[in-house]
C-alpha positions in Angstrom: 4.8 -15.6 -11.0 4.3 -11.5 -11.4 2.6 -9.9 -8.2 -1.1 -9.0 -8.1 -1.5 -10.1 -11.4 -5.2 -9.6 -11.7 -5.7 -6.6 -14.4 -8.7 -6.8 -16.6 -6.8 -5.4 -19.5 -6.7 -7.0 -23.2 -4.0 -7.1 -25.5 -4.3 -4.9 -28.2 -6.9 -2.3 -26.8 -6.0 1.7 -26.6 -6.0 3.4 -23.1 -7.8 6.8 -24.5 -11.1 4.8 -26.3 -13.9 6.9 -25.4 -14.6 7.1 -21.5 -18.1 5.4 -20.4 -20.0 7.5 -17.9 -18.7 6.4 -14.7 -21.5 5.4 -12.0 -22.1 8.4 -9.4 -20.2 6.9 -6.7 -17.0 5.7 -8.9 -17.1 9.3 -10.0 -17.3 10.6 -6.0 -14.5 8.3 -5.4 -12.3 8.9 -8.5 -12.5 12.7 -7.7 -11.3 12.4 -4.0 -8.7 9.8 -5.1 -7.3 13.0 -7.4 -7.4 15.5 -5.4 -5.5 13.7 -2.7 -2.9 12.4 -5.1 -2.5 16.2 -5.9 -2.3 17.1 -2.2 0.4 14.4 -1.6 2.5 15.2 -5.2 2.7 18.9 -3.8 3.9 17.6 -0.3 6.4 15.2 -1.8 7.7 17.9 -4.2 8.8 19.7 -1.0 11.1 17.3 -0.1 12.6 15.7 -3.2 14.6 18.3 -5.1 17.2 19.8 -3.0 17.1 22.3 -6.1 13.6 23.0 -6.2 13.5 25.0 -9.3 15.5 23.3 -11.6 14.0 19.8 -9.9 10.9 21.0 -10.9 11.5 21.8 -14.5 13.6 18.2 -14.7 10.3 16.3 -13.2 8.0 18.5 -16.0 10.4 16.8 -18.8 9.7 13.5 -17.3 6.1 13.9 -17.0 5.8 15.1 -20.6 6.5 11.6 -21.6 2.9 10.5 -21.0 1.4 13.8 -22.6 2.0 13.3 -26.1 0.3 15.9 -28.2 -3.0 14.5 -30.2 -2.4 12.6 -33.7 1.5 12.7 -32.5 3.7 9.9 -33.9 3.6 7.7 -30.8 -0.4 7.3 -31.3 -2.4 6.1 -28.9 -0.7 4.1 -26.1 -1.7 0.4 -26.6 -2.5 -2.1 -23.6 -0.2 -5.3 -23.9 0.3 -8.4 -21.7 3.1 -8.8 -19.7 4.3 -11.4 -21.8 4.5 -9.7 -24.7 6.3 -6.9 -22.9 8.8 -9.5 -21.3 9.0 -10.9 -25.1 10.1 -7.3 -26.3 12.4 -6.8 -23.3 14.1 -10.0 -23.7 15.7 -8.7 -27.5 16.7 -5.5 -26.0 20.4 -4.6 -25.5 19.7 -2.0 -22.9 16.8 -1.8 -20.7 16.1 1.5 -18.3 13.7 0.6 -15.8 12.3 3.7 -13.7 12.5 3.1 -10.2 10.4 4.8 -7.2 13.0 4.2 -4.4 10.4 4.0 -1.5 8.1 1.9 -3.0 8.4 -1.7 -2.2 6.3 -2.9 -5.8 8.7 -0.9 -7.7 11.5 -2.7 -6.5 10.0 -6.1 -6.6 9.3 -5.5 -10.1 13.0 -4.8 -11.0 13.5 -8.2 -9.4 10.7 -9.8 -11.6 12.0 -8.1 -14.8 15.8 -9.5 -13.9 14.9 -13.0 -13.0 12.7 -13.4 -16.1 15.5 -12.1 -18.3 17.8 -14.2 -16.7 15.5 -17.5 -17.0 15.2 -16.6 -20.8 18.8 -17.2 -21.5 20.0 -13.3 -21.6 23.5 -12.5 -19.5 22.2 -9.9 -17.6 24.2 -7.2 -15.8 22.6 -5.1 -13.4 23.3 -1.5 -13.1 21.9 -0.1 -9.8 21.5 3.7 -8.6 21.2 2.4 -5.0 25.1 2.1 -4.8 28.1 4.1 -5.8 30.4 3.6 -8.4 33.2 4.1 -6.0 32.2 1.3 -3.7 32.3 -1.3 -6.6 35.0 -3.4 -5.1 32.8 -3.8 -2.0 29.9 -4.6 -4.1 32.0 -7.3 -6.1 33.1 -8.8 -2.6 29.7 -9.0 -1.2 28.7 -11.0 -4.5 31.4 -13.2 -4.5 30.7 -14.2 -0.9 33.6 -12.5 0.8 31.5 -10.2 2.5 28.7 -12.7 3.7 26.9 -10.4 6.4 24.6 -7.9 5.1 25.2 -5.8 8.3 29.0 -5.6 7.2 27.9 -4.8 3.6 25.9 -1.9 4.5 28.5 -0.2 7.0 31.2 -0.8 4.0 29.0 1.1 1.3 27.7 3.5 3.9 24.3 3.0 2.9 22.6 5.0 5.2 24.4 8.0 3.8 24.8 7.6 0.1 21.3 5.7 -0.4 19.2 5.9 2.6 15.9 3.8 1.7 14.9 0.6 3.0 17.6 -1.7 2.5 14.4 -4.9 2.8 13.3 -3.5 -0.7 16.9 -3.6 -2.4 18.3 -6.7 -0.6 16.2 -9.3 -2.5 17.5 -8.0 -5.9 21.3 -8.4 -4.1 20.4 -11.4 -3.0 19.0 -12.9 -6.0 22.2 -11.8 -8.0 24.6 -13.3 -5.7 22.7 -16.8 -6.2 22.7 -16.7 -9.6 26.1 -14.7 -10.1 24.6 -11.7 -11.8 27.3 -9.0 -12.1 26.1 -5.4 -10.4 27.6 -2.0 -11.0 27.3 0.8 -8.9 26.0 3.8 -10.5 25.7 6.5 -8.1 27.9 9.5 -7.2 27.0 11.0 -3.9 29.1 10.6 -0.9 26.1 11.9 1.1 23.0 12.3 -0.8 21.3 14.6 1.8 24.2 17.1 1.9 23.5 20.5 -0.4 26.4 19.9 -2.2 25.6 16.6 -3.9 25.8 16.1 -7.2 23.1 17.8 -9.1 20.6 15.9 -11.2 22.5 16.2 -14.7 25.8 15.4 -12.9 24.6 12.3 -11.7 22.8 11.6 -15.4 26.5 12.3 -17.1 28.2 9.8 -14.8 25.9 7.1 -14.7 25.5 7.4 -18.8 29.5 7.1 -19.0 29.3 3.9 -16.8 26.4 2.3 -18.7 27.8 3.1 -22.2 31.1 1.6 -20.7 29.3 -1.5 -19.7 27.7 -1.3 -23.1 30.9 -1.5 -25.5 32.1 -3.9 -22.7 29.4 -6.1 -23.9 29.8 -5.4 -27.5 26.4 -5.8 -28.4 26.5 -9.4 -28.0 22.7 -11.2 -28.2 23.6 -12.9 -24.9 24.3 -9.5 -23.0 21.7 -7.2 -21.7 22.0 -4.2 -19.4 19.1 -3.7 -16.9 19.6 -0.1 -15.7 17.4 0.7 -12.2 17.6 4.5 -12.1 14.9 6.8 -10.5 11.8 7.4 -12.5 12.3 11.2 -13.5 15.9 9.9 -15.1 14.8 7.5 -17.1 12.7 10.0 -19.4 13.8 9.9 -22.8 15.4 13.0 -22.8 17.6 12.4 -19.5 19.6 9.4 -19.2 18.7 7.1 -22.0 19.8 10.1 -24.2 22.9 10.6 -22.3 24.0 7.0 -23.1 23.1 7.0 -26.5 24.9 9.9 -27.5 28.1 8.4 -26.1 27.4 5.3 -27.7 26.8 7.2 -31.1 30.0 9.1 -30.4 31.9 5.5 -31.0 29.8 4.5 -33.9 27.4 2.1 -31.7 24.1 1.5 -31.7 22.2 -0.4 -29.2 18.4 -1.7 -28.8 17.0 0.1 -26.1 13.8 -0.1 -24.2 12.6 2.2 -21.5 10.4 1.2 -19.0 8.4 3.3 -16.5 6.4 2.6 -13.8 3.0 3.8 -12.8 2.6 7.3 -14.8 0.3 9.2 -13.0 -1.8 11.1 -16.0 -2.0 7.6 -17.6 -3.3 5.8 -14.5 -6.0 8.4 -14.0 -6.9 8.1 -17.8 -7.5 4.7 -17.4 -9.5 5.2 -14.2 -11.8 7.6 -15.8 -12.0 4.8 -18.8 -13.0 2.5 -16.0 -10.2 0.3 -15.4 -8.7 -0.8 -12.4 -5.3 -1.5 -14.0 -3.1 -3.4 -11.9 -0.6 -6.6 -12.3 2.1 -6.7 -14.8 0.2 -5.6 -17.4 1.5 -2.3 -19.6 1.0 0.2 -22.3 3.2 0.6 -25.1 3.8 4.3 -25.9 5.9 3.5 -29.1 8.5 0.9 -30.2 10.8 1.5 -27.2 8.7 3.1 -24.3 6.5 1.3 -22.0 4.7 1.8 -18.5 4.0 -1.0 -16.2 1.5 -0.6 -13.3 1.7 -2.0 -10.0 0.1 0.2 -7.9 -1.7 3.6 -7.6 -0.2 7.0 -7.3 -1.7 7.4 -3.7 0.2 4.3 -2.6 3.4 5.7 -4.4 3.3 9.0 -3.0 2.2 7.7 0.4 5.3 5.6 0.4 7.7 8.5 -0.2 6.1 10.7 2.7 6.0 7.7 5.0 9.6 7.7 4.5 10.3 11.3 5.6 8.0 10.7 8.5 10.7 8.0 9.9 13.4 10.3 9.0 15.9 7.8 8.4 14.7 4.7 9.6 15.9 1.8 8.0 13.4 -0.5 8.5 15.1 -3.4 7.0 18.4 -3.2 7.6 19.8 -5.3 10.6 20.0 -3.7 13.9 17.7 -0.8 13.1 16.5 0.7 16.0 12.7 0.9 16.4 13.6 4.2 18.7 14.0 6.2 15.4 10.1 5.6 14.4 8.4 8.9 13.6 11.5 11.1 12.9 9.3 14.0 11.4 6.1 13.6 14.2 4.9 17.2 12.8 4.4 15.3 9.1 2.8 12.2 10.7 0.2 14.7 12.2 -0.3 16.6 8.6 -1.1 13.0 7.1 -3.6 11.6 10.1 -5.4 15.1 9.7 -5.3 14.4 6.0 -6.7 10.9 6.3 -9.4 11.9 8.7 -10.6 15.1 6.7 -10.4 13.2 3.6 -12.7 10.3 4.8 -15.3 12.5 6.8 -15.8 14.1 3.7 -16.4 11.5 1.3 -18.7 9.9 3.9 -20.6 13.7 4.3 -20.3 13.6 8.2 -19.9 16.8 9.5 -17.5 16.0 11.9 -15.2 18.1 13.9 -11.9 18.6 13.4 -9.2 16.0 14.2 -8.4 16.2 17.7 -6.8 13.0 18.9 -3.1 12.5 20.7 -0.8 10.6 18.4 1.3 8.2 20.2 4.4 5.7 18.7 7.5 4.3 19.8 7.9 2.7 23.5 6.3 5.7 25.0 3.5 4.0 26.5 2.9 6.6 29.4 -0.8 7.5 28.2 -1.7 3.8 29.1 -1.1 4.5 32.9 -4.0 4.4 35.0 -6.2 2.3 32.4 -7.6 -1.1 33.9 -6.7 -3.2 31.1 -2.7 -2.4 30.8 -1.7 -5.9 30.2 -3.8 -6.5 27.2 -3.2 -3.3 25.9 0.7 -3.7 26.1 0.2 -6.8 24.5 -1.6 -4.7 21.7 1.1 -2.3 21.3 3.5 -5.3 20.4 1.4 -6.9 18.0 -0.9 -4.9 16.5 0.1 -2.1 13.6 -2.3 0.5 15.4 -5.4 1.0 17.2 -7.6 3.9 18.6 -8.0 4.3 22.3 -11.5 5.7 23.3 -11.0 6.5 27.0 -7.9 8.5 26.3 -8.9 9.8 22.7 -5.6 8.6 21.6 -4.1 6.8 18.7 -1.4 4.6 18.7 0.9 3.5 15.9 3.5 0.9 15.3 3.0 0.7 11.6 3.3 4.0 9.7 1.4 2.9 6.4 -1.0 4.9 5.0 -3.4 2.2 5.2 -3.0 1.9 8.8 -3.4 5.4 9.4 -6.6 5.6 7.5 -7.9 2.6 9.2 -6.9 4.0 12.6 -8.5 7.4 11.9 -11.8 5.7 10.9 -12.3 4.3 14.3 -11.9 7.4 15.8 -14.2 9.0 13.7 -17.0 5.9 14.3 -16.3 6.7 17.9 -17.1 10.2 17.5 -20.4 9.2 15.5 -21.7 6.8 18.1 -21.1 9.3 20.8 -23.5 12.0 19.1 -25.8 12.5 16.5 -23.8 13.4 13.1 -25.1 15.6 10.5 -24.1 14.0 7.3 -24.4 15.0 3.7 -25.3 12.1 0.7 -23.4 12.2 -2.4 -25.9 14.6 -4.1 -25.6 17.2 -1.2 -28.6 16.9 0.9 -28.2 16.8 4.4 -29.1 13.7 6.3 -28.7 13.0 9.8 -26.9 9.6 10.8 -28.0 7.3 13.7 -27.6 8.6 17.2 -24.8 7.2 18.8 -23.8 7.7 22.8 -21.1 8.4 25.0 -18.7 5.5 25.9 -18.9 3.3 28.5 -15.8 3.7 30.0 -15.1 0.0 30.2 -11.7 0.0 28.8 -12.8 -1.4 25.5 -11.4 1.5 23.6 -8.7 -0.6 22.2 -10.9 -2.4 20.0 -11.6 -0.5 16.7 -14.9 0.9 17.9 -15.1 1.3 21.4 -19.0 0.1 23.1 -21.0 3.2 22.9 -24.4 3.6 24.6 -27.7 4.5 23.0 -28.1 8.0 23.3 -29.9 9.4 26.3 -30.2 5.6 28.1 -26.8 5.2 29.5 -24.3 2.3 28.8 -25.0 -1.3 28.0 -22.8 -4.2 28.3 -22.4 -6.1 25.6 -22.2 -10.0 25.5 -18.7 -11.5 24.7 -20.2 -12.7 21.2 -21.8 -9.4 20.4 -18.7 -7.7 21.3 -16.7 -10.2 18.8 -19.2 -9.3 15.9 -19.2 -5.4 17.0 -15.2 -5.3 16.7 -15.2 -7.2 13.3 -17.6 -4.6 11.7 -15.2 -1.9 12.8 -12.6 -3.6 11.6 -14.5 -3.7 8.2 -15.3 -0.2 8.1 -11.7 0.8 8.9 -10.4 -1.6 6.2 -13.2 -0.3 3.7 -11.8 3.2 4.5 -8.0 2.2 3.9 -9.3 1.1 0.3 -11.0 4.3 -0.7 -7.3 5.7 -0.4 -5.5 2.9 -1.8 -8.0 0.7 -4.0 -5.3 -2.3 -4.4 -4.8 -2.8 -0.8 -6.0 -6.8 -0.4 -7.6 -8.8 2.4 -6.7 -12.4 2.7 -9.2 -14.7 1.8 -9.4 -18.4 3.1 -6.8 -19.8 0.6 -4.6 -16.7 1.6 -4.9 -17.7 5.4 -4.1 -21.2 4.1 -1.1 -19.9 2.6 -0.1 -17.6 5.3 -0.2 -20.3 7.9 1.8 -22.8 5.9 4.5 -20.1 5.5 4.5 -19.3 9.1 4.8 -22.6 10.2 8.2 -23.1 7.9 9.6 -20.0 9.5 12.1 -20.5 12.0 12.1 -17.2 14.3 8.2 -16.1 15.0 7.5 -12.5 16.1 5.1 -11.5 17.8 3.2 -9.7 15.2 3.7 -12.6 12.7 2.3 -15.0 15.6 -0.8 -12.5 16.1 -1.3 -12.7 12.3 -1.3 -16.3 12.7 -3.7 -16.8 15.5 -6.2 -14.7 13.5 -5.8 -17.0 10.6 -6.4 -20.1 12.7 -9.7 -18.1 14.1 -10.8 -17.2 10.7 -10.6 -20.7 9.6 -12.9 -21.6 12.6 -15.0 -18.9 11.7 -15.4 -20.1 8.3 -17.1 -23.2 9.7 -19.5 -21.0 11.5 -20.5 -19.0 8.1 -21.1 -22.1 6.3 -23.3 -23.3 8.6 -25.2 -20.1 8.5 -25.1 -20.4 5.0 -26.7 -24.0 5.1 -30.0 -22.5 7.2 -30.8 -20.6 4.0 -34.0 -21.1 3.2 -35.2 -22.6 6.1 -37.8 -21.4 8.5 -36.6 -17.6 9.9 -36.8 -19.1 13.1 -33.8 -21.7 12.7 -31.4 -18.8 11.6 -32.7 -17.0 15.4 -31.7 -20.3 17.1 -28.3 -20.6 15.2 -27.6 -16.6 16.4 -28.5 -17.0 19.6 -26.8 -20.7 20.4 -23.4 -19.0 19.3 -22.1 -18.3 22.7 -21.8 -22.2 23.2 -18.9 -22.0 20.3 -15.4 -22.4 21.6 -14.7 -19.6 19.3 -16.3 -16.9 21.6 -14.1 -17.7 24.9 -10.7 -16.6 23.2 -8.5 -14.5 25.3 -9.3 -11.2 24.7 -5.8 -10.3 22.7 -6.7 -13.3 20.5 -9.9 -11.8 19.6 -8.7 -8.8 18.4 -6.7 -10.9 15.8 -9.6 -12.9 14.8 -12.2 -10.3 14.3 -9.4 -8.1 12.5 -9.1 -10.9 10.0 -12.7 -11.5 9.6 -13.7 -8.0 9.2 -11.2 -7.2 6.8 -12.5 -9.7 4.9 -16.1 -8.2 5.1 -14.6 -4.5 4.2 -12.8 -5.6 1.2 -16.3 -7.0 -0.2 -18.2 -4.0 1.1 -15.4 -1.8 -0.9 -16.3 -4.1 -3.9 -20.1 -3.2 -4.2 -19.4 0.2 -3.4 -17.5 0.3 -6.8 -19.8 -1.9 -8.5 -21.5 -0.5 -11.8 -24.5 -1.8 -10.5 -25.7 1.7 -9.3 -28.4 0.4 -7.0 -26.2 -1.9 -5.1 -23.2 0.6 -4.8 -25.5 3.3 -3.2 -27.3 0.7 -0.7 -23.4 -0.3 0.2 -22.6 3.2 0.8 -25.9 4.0 2.4 -25.2 1.0 4.7 -21.7 1.8 5.4 -22.2 5.4 6.6 -25.2 4.0 9.0 -23.2 1.5 10.7 -20.4 4.3 11.6 -23.4 6.0 13.8 -24.8 2.6 15.0 -23.9 1.4 18.5 -25.1 -2.0 18.2 -25.6 -2.4 21.8 -28.7 -4.0 21.7 -29.0 -7.5 22.6 -27.9 -9.8 19.9 -27.6 -6.6 17.4 -23.9 -6.8 16.5 -23.9 -10.9 15.6 -27.3 -10.2 13.3 -26.0 -7.3 12.0 -22.9 -9.1 11.0 -24.7 -12.0 9.5 -26.5 -10.1 7.5 -23.7 -8.1 5.8 -22.2 -11.5 5.4 -25.4 -12.5 3.3 -25.0 -9.3 1.5 -21.8 -9.0 0.5 -19.9 -12.4 0.8 -22.4 -15.6 0.6 
């Protein structure tokens, strides 16, 4: 089954139909995302090519694939279904698939195509940029089982130096090839891809083209044989590697049925978004009789994956024996990404908040926890949670450097600022508004929650009940998740069925990590909380006092006597689901619903929810509006 196959596209449509008017909030969000993607792309370009000037020209030639002149021979791109695409690919002799090396979804797509072609009876040979041609004997020994250990294989091919991208993304491809006896051919020529004297882009294309043409000649154009060539996205532009291969074959008097499949072309993605499409899953655009574009993510997530890889600076997170102490090899870039996420979020909501000024911590340096009352809880959070904001120290801790988590955590920091002081805000039309007043933190050690408790301005701190703290945290997680979707709209929260599947998989696992156990605890609590939500729904239409009585009696439920570390896991899962629903309302074509969701979320940033029963009442109001 294709991952994420939720696109709303229909076969036969074109991708450049007249654009409808986007609702104001969708337009605001799209403009925000385009600006941020352009910033990310500029940052990526500083790292991507050793020869910056030639690399930029090479990349522009690739981008030109997606800017055909009006009325050109390619005509308008057609939207096609995954089945139509696969049916076409099954009839080809050579399929070039563009790869974005740091994006896991890109390699998952390669595996999906490989498995499908194999299952449909094609004798597939997999040609990969990830491995050097000089290491072919080691590759053969690994596939035959003579080398059994991934660790030994990676050492023998010197994976860190010759490739260096996350092994876990490539591992599934190689394991499939080993199980199904698929031949794998290495195409790379670099002994150390990070050295200044590494082969140029054109040299790498030429060497790879010779290897592909040699394999094509060996296959002899047989209907049973198909070459799947997985190479960097810019390399598979028609004027690059594919032309080199076809020129070599033409010199031998041979022709082959060739297809080129690009992934996540930025220009076409934005065109689809302008047309009101959220276009994901393995649906595709057909550019002409041999070129296709698959969409499995958005430009923001694609460029983020590269920048986060640069932050990790050589850490192979999936490599056996990878050292966690290597985390954040480029802290300056991490700081830059945190500031960028923070500024984007506060500007989207219109908060005139001060600049980013939180301390950043990662890895095993936990000195910032010294002197705090709840050190045991916080150390457990470090081991289990991907990140958190600590209000007492105005500090952010990150163990997961994905941009989703970065955006979440800076949202908690912004929420803390909003709750501590009246925060001027500008609405989407630019008219100044003022958020609800907030207050100072209570210094109780609760700052590890997504939103530390805050007091109503000028009245001093109030201590929340455990039930209200539970729902305060859930609402904080909802806002954090909502903001992460603003900058990565394809991020998904688990629903009830998703939690069931996760728990089934978790209970089958032999080795259970602290993070997986933390997630499982949250999934169990999520399922318990659904019981309360259903009870609340059952009171709809009854006397108002029945619901008030229900909310007042929640403290009797065992769910609200969980140890605090489990409470964090529970509220995270409950909040994520609410945040996903609030995002869906925010991008609704119902403009009244979207504007109300925007105003409600902006107000929640600044509401301390410190009155008795305020947080629980607010949560169930939100539940009724967005989830019931």
